[in-house]
C-alpha positions in Angstrom: 189.8 202.4 -35.5 186.1 202.9 -35.2 184.2 203.9 -38.2 184.5 207.7 -38.2 181.3 208.4 -40.2 179.3 206.3 -37.7 180.9 208.0 -34.8 180.1 211.5 -36.1 176.6 210.5 -36.9 176.0 209.1 -33.4 177.6 212.2 -31.9 175.2 214.4 -33.9 172.2 212.4 -32.9 173.1 212.4 -29.2 173.6 216.2 -29.4 170.2 216.5 -31.0 168.6 214.8 -28.0 170.2 217.1 -25.4 170.2 220.5 -27.0 167.4 223.1 -27.4 167.9 223.7 -31.2 166.8 221.2 -33.7 170.3 220.1 -34.6 169.3 217.8 -37.4 168.1 220.7 -39.5 171.1 222.9 -38.7 173.5 220.1 -39.4 171.8 219.5 -42.7 172.5 223.1 -43.8 176.2 222.5 -43.1 176.4 219.2 -44.9 177.9 218.6 -48.4 178.6 215.3 -50.1 180.9 212.9 -48.2 184.4 212.5 -49.7 187.8 211.1 -48.8 189.1 214.4 -47.5 186.8 214.5 -44.5 188.3 215.0 -41.0 189.9 212.1 -39.1 190.4 214.0 -35.9 188.2 216.4 -33.9 189.8 217.3 -30.6 187.4 219.0 -28.1 187.7 220.3 -24.6 186.1 217.8 -22.2 184.1 220.5 -20.5 183.1 224.0 -21.3 185.5 226.7 -20.1 182.9 229.3 -19.2 184.5 232.2 -17.2 188.0 231.3 -18.1 188.1 231.2 -21.9 190.6 233.3 -23.8 188.9 236.2 -25.7 191.1 236.9 -28.7 189.2 236.8 -32.0 190.9 234.6 -34.5 190.1 235.4 -38.2 191.1 233.1 -40.9 190.0 230.4 -43.3 188.8 227.0 -42.0 190.9 224.4 -43.8 191.2 220.6 -43.7 194.8 219.4 -43.7 195.7 215.7 -43.3 192.3 215.1 -41.8 192.7 218.0 -39.2 190.6 221.2 -39.1 192.9 224.2 -38.9 192.5 228.0 -38.7 194.6 229.4 -41.6 195.6 232.9 -40.5 197.9 235.4 -42.3 201.0 234.3 -40.3 200.3 230.5 -40.5 197.7 227.9 -39.4 196.7 226.6 -36.0 195.1 223.3 -35.2 191.7 224.1 -33.7 190.8 222.6 -30.3 187.0 222.9 -30.3 184.7 223.7 -27.3 182.7 220.9 -25.7 179.6 222.3 -27.4 180.9 221.8 -31.0 179.4 219.1 -33.1 180.9 217.9 -36.4 178.4 217.3 -39.2 178.2 213.8 -40.7 180.1 214.8 -43.8 183.2 215.6 -41.7 183.7 219.0 -43.4 181.6 221.4 -41.2 181.0 222.1 -37.5 178.0 223.5 -35.6 177.9 224.9 -32.1 175.0 223.3 -30.3 174.7 226.1 -27.8 174.6 229.1 -30.2 173.3 227.5 -33.3 176.2 229.0 -35.4 178.0 226.9 -38.0 181.2 227.0 -40.1 182.3 225.1 -43.1 185.6 224.1 -44.6 186.7 226.8 -47.1 184.9 229.7 -45.3 186.4 232.7 -43.7 185.5 232.3 -40.1 185.8 234.1 -36.7 186.7 231.9 -33.8 187.0 233.3 -30.2 189.8 231.9 -28.1 193.6 232.1 -28.1 196.8 230.5 -29.3 198.9 228.1 -27.2 202.1 226.3 -28.1 201.3 223.1 -26.3 198.1 221.3 -25.2 197.2 219.2 -22.1 195.9 216.0 -23.7 194.2 215.1 -20.5 191.8 217.9 -21.0 190.6 216.7 -24.4 187.9 214.2 -25.3 190.0 212.6 -28.1 193.6 212.0 -28.9 195.5 214.2 -31.3 197.2 212.3 -34.2 200.8 213.1 -34.9 199.9 214.7 -38.3 197.7 217.3 -36.4 200.6 219.4 -35.3 200.6 222.6 -33.3 200.5 225.4 -32.6 196.9 225.2 -31.3 194.0 227.6 -31.3 191.9 226.8 -28.2 188.5 227.9 -29.2 186.1 229.7 -26.8 182.4 229.3 -26.9 181.8 231.2 -30.1 182.7 230.5 -33.7 180.8 231.7 -36.8 181.0 232.7 -40.5 183.0 235.9 -41.0 181.8 238.9 -42.9 182.9 238.9 -46.5 185.3 241.5 -48.0 182.7 243.0 -50.4 180.4 244.0 -47.6 179.8 247.8 -47.2 179.7 249.8 -44.0 176.3 251.6 -43.4 175.7 254.4 -40.9 172.3 253.8 -39.3 169.8 256.3 -37.8 171.0 255.5 -34.3 174.6 256.1 -33.1 176.1 252.9 -34.7 177.3 251.4 -38.0 177.1 247.9 -39.4 178.5 246.1 -42.4 176.0 244.6 -44.8 176.2 242.3 -47.8 176.5 244.4 -51.0 173.2 243.2 -52.4 171.1 244.2 -49.4 168.8 247.2 -50.2 167.1 249.6 -47.7 163.4 249.4 -46.8 161.2 252.3 -45.9 160.4 251.8 -42.3 159.2 254.2 -39.5 159.6 253.3 -35.9 157.2 254.1 -33.0 159.3 255.7 -30.2 162.4 254.1 -31.7 164.8 254.7 -34.6 164.4 251.9 -37.2 166.5 250.8 -40.2 165.6 247.9 -42.5 167.4 246.0 -45.2 166.6 243.0 -47.3 167.7 240.6 -50.0 166.3 237.3 -51.2 166.2 235.0 -48.2 167.1 237.6 -45.5 165.5 240.6 -43.9 167.2 242.7 -41.2 165.6 245.3 -38.9 167.7 247.5 -36.6 165.6 249.0 -33.7 167.3 251.6 -31.5 165.8 253.3 -28.4 164.2 252.8 -25.0 161.4 250.7 -26.5 163.9 248.3 -28.1 165.0 246.9 -24.7 162.2 244.3 -24.3 162.4 240.7 -25.3 160.1 239.9 -28.2 160.3 236.2 -27.9 160.2 234.1 -24.7 163.8 233.2 -23.6 162.6 229.9 -22.1 160.8 228.8 -25.2 161.6 225.3 -26.6 164.0 225.3 -29.5 165.8 228.6 -28.7 169.6 228.7 -28.7 170.6 231.5 -26.3 174.1 232.9 -26.1 176.0 235.9 -24.9 179.1 237.4 -26.4 180.9 240.8 -26.9 180.7 242.9 -30.0 182.7 246.1 -30.2 183.5 245.5 -26.5 179.8 245.5 -25.7 177.8 242.7 -24.3 175.2 241.3 -26.7 172.5 238.6 -26.1 171.8 236.4 -29.2 168.7 234.2 -29.6 168.4 231.8 -32.6 165.3 229.8 -33.1 163.0 228.3 -35.7 159.3 228.3 -35.7 156.3 227.4 -37.9 155.3 230.3 -40.2 151.8 231.1 -41.4 152.2 228.9 -44.4 153.2 226.0 -42.2 156.8 226.2 -43.5 159.6 226.5 -41.0 160.8 230.1 -40.4 164.3 230.9 -39.0 165.0 233.9 -36.9 167.9 235.5 -35.1 167.5 238.3 -32.5 170.5 240.2 -31.0 170.2 242.7 -28.2 172.7 245.3 -27.0 171.9 246.8 -23.6 173.4 249.5 -21.4 174.4 251.8 -24.3 174.7 254.8 -22.0 177.4 253.0 -20.0 181.1 252.3 -20.6 182.1 249.3 -22.6 182.4 245.9 -20.9 180.5 247.3 -17.8 177.2 246.3 -16.3 174.8 249.2 -15.7 173.9 249.7 -12.1 170.4 251.0 -13.1 168.0 250.0 -15.8 169.2 251.2 -19.2 167.2 253.8 -21.2 168.5 252.8 -24.7 169.0 249.5 -26.4 169.7 248.2 -29.9 167.9 245.1 -31.1 168.6 243.4 -34.4 165.8 241.2 -35.8 166.6 238.8 -38.6 164.0 236.9 -40.6 165.8 234.2 -42.6 164.5 231.8 -45.3 167.0 229.2 -44.1 169.4 228.6 -41.2 172.3 229.5 -43.6 170.7 232.9 -44.1 170.7 233.4 -40.3 174.5 232.6 -40.4 174.8 235.7 -42.5 172.8 237.7 -40.0 175.1 236.5 -37.2 178.1 237.7 -39.2 176.3 241.1 -39.5 176.0 241.3 -35.7 179.7 240.9 -35.3 180.3 244.1 -37.4 178.2 246.5 -35.3 180.2 249.4 -33.9 178.8 252.2 -31.7 179.4 255.9 -31.8 181.6 257.7 -34.4 183.6 255.1 -36.2 186.2 257.4 -37.7 188.0 260.6 -36.8 186.0 262.6 -39.4 182.7 261.3 -37.8 183.8 262.4 -34.4 184.7 265.9 -35.6 181.4 266.1 -37.5 179.5 265.3 -34.3 181.1 268.3 -32.5 180.5 270.6 -35.5 176.9 269.6 -35.6 176.6 271.0 -32.1 179.0 273.9 -32.5 178.9 274.9 -36.2 180.8 278.1 -35.5 183.9 276.0 -35.0 183.9 275.2 -38.7 186.3 278.2 -39.1 189.0 275.9 -37.7 188.9 274.0 -41.0 189.5 277.1 -43.1 191.2 279.8 -41.1 194.9 280.3 -41.8 196.1 283.3 -39.7 196.6 282.7 -36.9 197.0 278.9 -37.7 194.0 276.8 -36.8 193.8 273.0 -36.7 191.5 270.2 -35.5 193.0 267.1 -33.8 191.2 263.9 -32.7 192.1 260.7 -30.9 190.1 257.7 -29.8 190.1 256.8 -26.1 190.4 253.3 -24.7 186.7 253.0 -24.0 185.7 253.8 -27.6 185.1 257.5 -26.9 186.7 260.3 -29.0 188.6 263.4 -27.8 188.5 266.3 -30.3 190.5 269.5 -29.9 190.1 272.7 -31.8 193.5 274.4 -31.6 194.7 278.0 -32.4 198.5 278.3 -32.7 200.7 281.4 -32.7 201.8 282.7 -36.1 205.1 284.1 -34.7 205.5 281.8 -31.7 205.9 278.1 -31.6 203.1 277.4 -29.1 199.4 276.6 -28.8 197.6 279.8 -27.8 194.1 278.6 -27.3 192.1 275.3 -27.5 188.6 274.0 -26.9 188.4 270.2 -26.2 185.3 268.0 -26.6 184.5 264.5 -25.6 182.3 262.4 -27.9 180.9 259.4 -26.2 180.4 255.9 -27.8 176.7 256.7 -28.1 177.5 260.0 -30.0 176.9 262.5 -27.1 179.1 265.6 -27.2 180.4 267.4 -24.1 182.9 270.2 -23.6 185.8 268.8 -21.6 187.8 272.0 -21.1 189.4 275.0 -22.6 193.1 276.1 -22.7 194.7 279.5 -22.8 198.5 279.8 -22.9 200.0 281.4 -19.8 202.5 284.2 -20.6 205.5 282.3 -19.2 205.1 279.0 -21.1 205.3 277.5 -24.5 202.9 274.6 -25.1 203.1 272.4 -28.1 201.1 269.4 -27.0 197.8 269.0 -25.1 196.1 266.2 -23.2 192.9 266.2 -25.1 190.9 264.4 -22.4 191.6 267.3 -19.9 192.6 270.1 -22.3 195.8 270.7 -20.3 199.5 270.8 -21.5 201.1 267.4 -21.8 204.7 268.6 -22.4 207.2 270.5 -20.3 208.4 273.1 -22.7 208.7 276.4 -20.9 210.0 279.8 -21.7 208.7 283.3 -22.3 207.2 284.1 -25.7 
């Protein structure tokens, strides 16, 4: 068998000659001391599967078992089949994606796009799979990165979105020009969220040398990610990550037919590439529009404060119902029921878009010859067939 350490080192060096990022520095951030528990197998797809990758998001711990890297999930572990762009670090205990610049280490909680299969076509791999590296298999897509940690907190931003941040990040006093701006920092990392029409431009040149450009989906919305390193004013290397969400006025997983009028851009200034790994994990937590039922209801009440009576009125019975639609929107219904009749008497229904916009979707009044106990909130019409005279 060839010397594994030499093979991994040659692989990393060849990758450094062909990729835009400076892989030697990024691999260095992933490297720990070499030991006898390093990987002895690293199966990869022979070619990238762009356009046909499975899109499930596997969440688990990256573990090394019998020399094989596995994704340990709650219901068991899967042997990882890595994308063609994955490069193992010389220590054999960490992996970097040469396309995106993201890296993962043994022992970390990680997110790996792809999907599970029971069997694998060995002809499609660039290396054999030893018998001890048993299935099932997780065929990774083009994205894998460090997962957010449990102690992170959810923050509601000035724009119509939330993000989870490390607990030790503190807010900065920032004021945007024609955009809504939020900033947070901790030693080694500064994050700036810029939302609005002026946030749509590219700050750095996409064709610049040393930039790792990638595209993925976050909260079912397309996001462009740019990772790069550059010389700072002091001459020291500065690491940066920029993530841009476009087409926020349009439905999820759709491409706008006309130029968008609002974007979100996250700028990360990192003291090290490992700090940019944390920023990449923050990107994966961004969610647009009301994140909870209460936030959706609050969005309607902010526009129609007189409906607050539906929280307190008792006779006739009042209630507020809300459900989330398949596109990430919310449907909120303010319902008045009969006190002596088992039926909805009146309702106002509102749609809350993923960007937080509120629109009346319809009203309902009970016809005299029908009892109605359920409504289709999207159209504010009865969704049951109960009939009878009240």
